[in-house]
C-alpha positions as CSV (number, residue, x, y, z in Angstrom):
1,M,97.1,106.8,115.6
2,S,99.2,106.0,112.4
3,E,98.1,102.2,112.2
4,D,94.6,103.0,112.5
5,A,95.2,105.8,109.8
6,V,97.2,103.5,107.5
7,H,94.1,100.9,108.2
8,D,91.7,103.4,107.1
9,S,93.2,104.8,104.1
10,A,91.4,105.4,100.6
11,F,94.1,102.6,99.4
12,L,93.5,99.8,102.1
13,R,89.4,100.6,102.0
14,A,89.8,100.3,98.2
15,C,91.5,97.0,98.2
16,R,89.3,95.3,101.0
17,R,86.4,96.8,98.3
18,E,85.0,98.9,101.4
19,P,83.8,103.0,100.2
20,V,86.2,105.7,100.1
21,P,86.6,109.4,100.2
22,Y,88.3,109.4,96.7
23,T,89.8,106.9,94.2
24,P,93.3,105.9,95.6
25,V,96.1,106.5,93.5
26,W,99.4,105.2,93.0
27,F,102.0,104.5,90.7
28,M,104.4,101.5,89.8
29,R,108.1,102.3,89.6
30,Q,106.7,105.9,91.1
31,A,110.3,105.9,92.9
32,G,112.8,106.1,90.0
33,R,114.6,107.7,87.2
34,S,111.8,109.9,86.3
35,L,112.3,111.8,89.6
36,P,115.4,114.1,89.7
37,E,116.0,113.9,93.3
38,Y,116.2,109.7,92.7
39,R,119.1,110.4,90.4
40,K,120.8,112.5,92.6
41,V,121.0,109.7,95.5
42,R,121.6,107.0,93.7
43,E,124.5,108.5,91.5
44,G,127.5,106.6,91.4
45,I,125.7,103.8,93.5
46,P,125.0,100.4,91.6
47,M,121.1,99.2,92.2
48,L,121.7,96.2,93.9
49,E,123.7,98.1,96.5
50,S,121.5,100.9,97.0
51,C,118.7,98.1,97.6
52,T,120.7,96.8,101.0
53,R,121.1,100.5,102.4
54,P,118.2,101.4,104.7
55,E,118.5,104.9,105.0
56,L,118.5,105.0,100.9
57,V,115.8,103.0,100.7
58,T,113.8,105.0,103.4
59,E,114.4,108.1,101.1
60,I,114.0,106.7,97.8
61,T,110.6,105.3,98.7
62,L,109.5,108.3,100.4
63,Q,110.2,110.6,97.4
64,P,107.1,110.0,95.2
65,V,105.0,110.4,98.8
66,R,106.3,113.7,99.0
67,R,106.4,115.0,95.6
68,H,103.3,113.7,93.9
69,G,100.9,113.4,97.1
70,V,100.2,109.5,96.3
71,D,97.9,107.4,98.6
72,A,100.5,104.6,98.8
73,A,104.3,103.9,99.3
74,I,105.7,100.9,97.4
75,F,109.1,99.4,98.7
76,F,111.9,100.5,96.9
77,S,113.9,96.9,96.0
78,D,114.6,94.9,93.0
79,I,112.8,91.4,92.4
80,V,116.1,89.6,92.3
81,V,117.1,91.1,95.5
82,P,116.1,87.7,97.2
83,L,118.0,85.6,94.9
84,K,121.3,87.7,95.3
85,A,120.5,87.3,99.1
86,I,120.9,83.7,98.9
87,G,124.1,83.6,96.9
88,V,122.8,83.5,93.2
89,D,125.6,85.4,91.2
90,L,123.7,88.3,89.1
91,D,123.8,91.5,88.5
92,I,121.7,94.3,87.3
93,K,123.0,95.7,84.3
94,P,122.2,99.3,83.3
95,G,119.8,99.6,80.6
96,I,119.6,96.1,80.3
97,G,118.4,94.3,83.9
98,P,119.2,91.2,85.8
99,V,122.2,89.4,84.4
100,V,122.7,85.8,85.6
101,A,126.3,84.8,85.4
102,E,125.5,81.2,85.2
103,P,121.8,80.5,83.8
104,F,119.7,77.3,85.0
105,R,119.5,74.5,83.0
106,T,119.9,71.3,85.0
107,R,118.4,69.7,88.1
108,A,122.1,70.3,89.4
109,D,121.4,74.1,89.7
110,L,118.4,73.6,92.1
111,A,121.3,73.1,94.5
112,R,122.2,77.1,94.3
113,L,118.9,77.9,95.7
114,R,118.6,77.7,99.4
115,D,115.8,79.2,101.3
116,L,115.4,82.7,102.3
117,T,115.7,83.4,106.1
118,P,114.9,86.9,107.7
119,E,118.7,86.9,108.5
120,D,119.3,86.8,104.6
121,V,117.9,90.5,104.3
122,P,118.2,92.4,107.6
123,Y,118.6,95.6,105.7
124,V,114.9,95.0,104.5
125,T,113.5,95.0,108.1
126,E,115.4,97.7,109.2
127,A,114.3,99.7,106.0
128,V,110.6,98.7,106.4
129,R,111.0,100.0,109.9
130,L,112.3,102.8,109.6
131,L,109.8,103.8,106.4
132,T,106.8,103.0,108.7
133,A,107.9,105.3,111.7
134,E,108.1,107.7,108.7
135,L,105.1,107.6,106.3
136,G,102.4,108.0,109.1
137,G,99.2,107.1,107.8
138,T,100.5,106.2,104.2
139,P,100.7,102.3,103.6
140,L,103.7,100.7,102.5
141,I,103.4,98.1,100.3
142,G,105.9,95.5,99.7
143,F,106.4,93.6,96.8
144,A,108.4,90.2,95.2
145,G,108.9,88.8,91.7
146,A,106.7,85.6,91.0
147,P,108.1,82.3,90.9
148,F,107.5,82.2,86.8
149,T,109.3,85.6,86.3
150,L,111.9,84.6,88.2
151,A,112.7,81.1,87.1
152,S,112.3,82.9,83.4
153,Y,115.4,85.4,84.6
154,L,117.0,82.6,85.9
155,I,116.9,80.1,82.9
156,E,117.5,82.6,80.2
157,G,120.0,84.5,82.0
158,G,118.6,87.8,81.5
159,P,115.5,89.8,80.2
160,S,113.9,87.9,77.1
161,R,111.9,88.3,74.3
162,S,110.6,84.7,73.5
163,Y,111.6,83.0,76.5
164,E,112.7,79.7,74.3
165,R,114.5,78.0,76.8
166,T,112.1,78.8,80.1
167,K,109.6,77.1,77.6
168,A,112.0,74.5,76.6
169,M,112.1,73.5,80.6
170,I,108.6,73.8,80.9
171,Y,107.7,71.5,77.9
172,G,110.4,69.0,77.8
173,D,111.5,69.0,81.8
174,P,108.4,69.7,83.6
175,Q,109.3,68.3,86.6
176,L,112.2,69.9,87.0
177,W,110.0,73.3,86.3
178,A,107.9,72.4,89.0
179,D,110.9,71.8,91.4
180,L,112.4,74.9,90.3
181,V,109.0,76.8,90.4
182,E,108.2,75.3,94.0
183,R,111.6,76.6,95.7
184,L,111.3,80.1,94.1
185,A,107.5,80.1,95.8
186,R,109.3,79.3,99.2
187,I,111.9,81.8,98.6
188,T,109.3,84.7,97.3
189,S,107.0,84.0,100.7
190,A,110.1,84.0,103.0
191,F,110.6,87.7,101.2
192,L,106.8,88.8,101.4
193,K,106.7,87.7,105.3
194,V,109.8,89.4,106.1
195,Q,108.1,92.8,104.8
196,I,104.8,92.1,106.2
197,E,106.3,91.6,109.4
198,A,108.3,95.0,109.4
199,G,105.4,96.7,108.7
200,A,104.0,96.6,104.9
201,S,100.3,97.0,104.8
202,A,99.7,95.7,101.7
203,V,102.0,93.4,99.2
204,Q,102.4,93.0,95.5
205,L,103.3,90.0,93.6
206,F,105.1,90.9,90.2
207,D,104.7,88.7,87.4
208,S,106.5,90.5,84.7
209,W,106.5,88.5,81.9
210,A,103.5,85.8,82.7
211,G,101.5,87.0,79.6
212,A,104.2,85.2,77.4
213,L,101.9,82.0,78.2
214,A,98.7,80.8,77.3
215,P,95.9,80.2,79.5
216,A,96.2,76.5,79.9
217,D,99.8,76.6,80.6
218,Y,99.6,79.1,83.3
219,R,96.8,77.0,84.5
220,R,99.4,74.0,84.5
221,Y,102.6,75.3,85.2
222,V,102.5,78.5,86.8
223,L,99.3,79.1,88.9
224,P,100.1,76.6,91.7
225,A,103.2,78.0,92.5
226,S,102.1,81.4,92.5
227,A,98.6,80.5,94.5
228,S,101.4,79.0,97.1
229,V,102.6,82.5,97.8
230,F,99.4,84.1,98.4
231,A,98.1,81.5,100.4
232,S,101.6,81.6,102.7
233,V,101.1,85.2,103.5
234,A,97.1,84.8,103.7
235,E,97.5,84.2,108.0
236,Y,98.6,88.3,108.0
237,G,95.3,89.8,106.3
238,V,96.9,92.0,104.7
239,P,95.4,93.0,100.8
240,R,97.6,90.9,98.2
241,I,97.8,92.3,94.6
242,H,98.8,90.2,91.6
243,F,100.1,92.3,88.3
244,G,101.8,91.3,85.1
245,V,102.4,92.6,81.7
246,G,100.4,91.3,78.5
247,T,97.9,89.1,80.7
248,G,94.5,90.0,79.6
249,E,93.9,86.6,78.7
250,L,95.0,85.3,82.4
251,L,93.3,87.8,84.2
252,G,90.6,85.6,85.6
253,L,93.5,83.0,86.6
254,L,95.4,85.9,87.8
255,G,92.9,86.5,90.5
256,E,92.5,82.5,91.1
257,A,95.7,82.4,92.2
258,G,94.6,84.0,95.5
259,A,95.0,87.9,95.0
260,D,92.8,90.3,96.8
261,V,93.1,92.9,94.0
262,V,93.8,91.8,90.2
263,G,96.5,94.7,88.4
264,V,95.2,95.1,84.9
265,D,97.9,96.8,82.0
266,W,96.4,99.4,79.8
267,R,95.3,96.7,77.3
268,V,92.0,95.4,78.8
269,P,89.2,98.1,80.0
270,L,88.8,97.8,83.5
271,D,84.6,97.1,83.0
272,E,85.8,94.4,80.7
273,A,88.4,93.0,83.2
274,A,85.9,92.9,85.7
275,R,83.9,90.7,83.7
276,R,87.2,88.5,83.2
277,V,88.1,88.4,86.8
278,G,84.8,87.9,88.3
279,P,83.5,89.4,91.6
280,G,85.1,89.3,94.9
281,K,88.1,91.3,93.8
282,A,89.5,95.0,93.4
283,L,91.2,95.7,90.4
284,Q,93.7,98.0,89.9
285,G,95.1,100.1,86.7
286,N,95.1,101.0,84.3
287,L,96.2,104.2,82.6
288,D,98.8,103.7,79.6
289,P,102.1,105.1,80.8
290,A,102.7,106.5,77.9
291,V,99.6,108.8,77.8
292,L,101.6,111.0,80.3
293,F,103.7,112.2,77.7
294,A,100.6,113.9,75.8
295,P,99.4,117.4,76.6
296,R,97.3,117.8,79.5
297,E,93.9,117.9,78.3
298,A,94.9,114.7,76.7
299,V,96.0,112.9,79.9
300,R,92.7,114.4,81.6
301,A,90.4,113.0,78.6
302,K,92.0,109.2,78.8
303,T,92.1,109.2,82.6
304,D,88.4,110.0,82.5
305,E,87.8,107.0,80.1
306,V,89.8,105.0,83.1
307,L,87.8,106.4,85.6
308,A,84.7,105.8,83.9
309,A,85.2,102.2,82.9
310,A,85.9,101.6,86.5
311,R,83.0,103.2,87.5
312,G,81.2,100.0,88.6
313,L,83.8,98.5,90.5
314,E,83.7,96.6,93.6
315,G,86.8,98.6,94.3
316,H,89.5,100.4,92.4
317,V,93.1,101.7,92.9
318,F,94.2,104.1,90.2
319,N,97.4,103.1,88.9
320,L,99.3,103.1,85.5
321,G,99.0,100.1,83.0
322,H,102.9,99.3,83.8
323,G,105.5,101.1,85.8
324,V,106.2,105.3,84.9
325,M,108.5,105.4,82.1
326,P,112.5,107.1,82.7
327,A,111.6,110.0,80.5
328,T,108.2,110.9,82.2
329,D,107.9,114.6,83.4
330,P,107.0,114.3,87.2
331,D,104.7,117.2,87.2
332,A,102.7,115.0,85.0
333,L,102.2,112.5,87.5
334,T,101.4,114.9,90.3
335,H,99.2,116.6,87.9
336,L,97.3,112.9,87.6
337,V,97.1,112.5,91.2
338,E,95.4,115.4,92.0
339,Y,93.2,115.0,88.8
340,V,91.8,111.5,90.1
341,H,91.7,112.9,93.6
342,E,89.1,115.6,92.3
343,R,87.5,113.9,90.1
344,T,86.2,111.1,92.3
345,A,85.8,112.8,95.5
346,R,82.6,111.6,96.9
């Protein structure tokens, strides 16, 4: 029964560009620091360790579904989990993000990236199975980091604003770059397959930092690896979502890489995003996360603007234009879900 309910859920119907009873809603980073119950269960547990505890992952993933009534859960993990699982020496530093002990700089570093197998991440399989049993008719979204974003963390050694070392490799040693992202595409594909085979009913590829690239460079140096990831999971028939930040100039290319749904940040209105992406794709987004700090009437007004821009779309999943900010009032998110459902009920 729950499998049929999941298949017929508003979220999956919107991803497939089918009629929906209302616009489905979920939020990137909906499971996280904005929730006091999250902070409580994570207390004293390092981020990467928390990702390896199936019961904890299950609880954290379920928290926003219980509290907000969102139309999809997203698997609680981190984009560097598969890299850690194959032995890359890295950690997630509070307030900083992923930090790599020995950044990748030469061809010899490729030897540190072996293929990922399901045996490397048994906790992922277990957590997804626990979740799909608990979620009933609510779909679970699996996710992974895209090759470009993973490569940028490995090369820079951590978060970056300018990506100078990454771009130096792209332009200075394009063959090494191509070999690196091809290897990362295999790892990412394997990580997504583990989640789908355990029961995830959609997947999202986060190319968080792709907006740092010009369209011609994205097409030449990034699109092939991302396209290979999407192609590798096509046989499963689950919706594939592609999201990046600051990617207004790349929206058509994000769709071209093979996504069924293109995520749009808050900088481009959805009607214009649809023009850039072209037909045959659903869109996801795109309320500015900072709007949630404004009074409720202002949140409703800005939400109405997003819904108006989405009116002619083939398929629309309501989301923020990036992740939930840690200081966001959880009640604002709950109200937003209720408001979108109410405004779009058919």
